[in-house]
N, C-alpha and C positions, 0 to 999 in steps of 0.2 A: 658284610665282612665279619666273618666271627669271634666272639669272644677273645679268643685265646691270640691269634693273628694281632688283633688291637691290643691285647695287654703288653704283647713283645715289642709292639711297636712304638706304642708309648713310653715303655720302661725304657727303652733303647734311646728312645730323644731325649726325657727327662736326663737320663744318665750323663747323654753327651753333652748337651749344655750346662747342668753342672761343672761340668772338668772344663767344657770349653771356657767358662765365664767363670771360674773360680769360686764358683758361690760358695763353698764351704769353708774356703780362704775367707773372704769377705766376711762370712757370718761370725767367726772367728774375730778376726779386727774387730767386728761391729761391738760384739759381745767384751770383748777387752778393752777398747775404747769408753765403752757406758761404765763397766767397773771403777776404770778411773776419773770421770768426769766428777767435778764437783756442780754440775746443773741434771743431776737425778729428778728432783722435784719436777724439771719445767719439762721434763722430756718426759716424763709418766703422765704428767698435765696435758703434753700434747699426744701423747699415744692415746689415753683416753677421750680427748675429743675427737681423732678419728675416726674410734670406734664408736662412739656415739652418734659423729653425724653418719657412718655409713650405715647404723641400724637407724637411724631413721629413713632412709633411705631405703632400706631393702625392706622393711618390714611392711610397707604402704606398697611399694611394687609388687610384695608376694600376694597382699592380700586382696589389691587390683588383679590380680593374674588370676587368682582363684574364682574370683567375681567374674571376670571378662569367660573363664571355663567354664563355670555353670551357663554362665548366659548362652554360650554359644552349644552348651548341649541342646539346649530347647529349641535352637534354630533347627528346623525339619528342613529345609532346602539345602542340601549340602551336594554341591553341584561344581565342577571346577569352573576356572576363567573361560577356560576352551570350550566345555559346555555351553557353557548362559552365551558364547559369542555365537555359536554354532545356531542355538536355539532363535537368535537374533537375528541371523542372516548378515554379520560382520564375519564371520569368518570367512 
């Protein structure tokens, strides 16, 4: 699929879901409730904790993926599973 049809389809889907689920209204309500709440430090602490947890998971996974990519580039026998089964006579 070309770039432009994908972009148009993705934009349509995001717009439809945003309108159908009232995401803009929900975001405005959350922002308004956050401004009027007295638990701001606790909410900010929870948000910071979630961000740190996310980073502690994503950064090691990204490094692991980079390591696996480097090691798989050195692998010379790039054949599909179908080719391997044919070679063994199992297919």
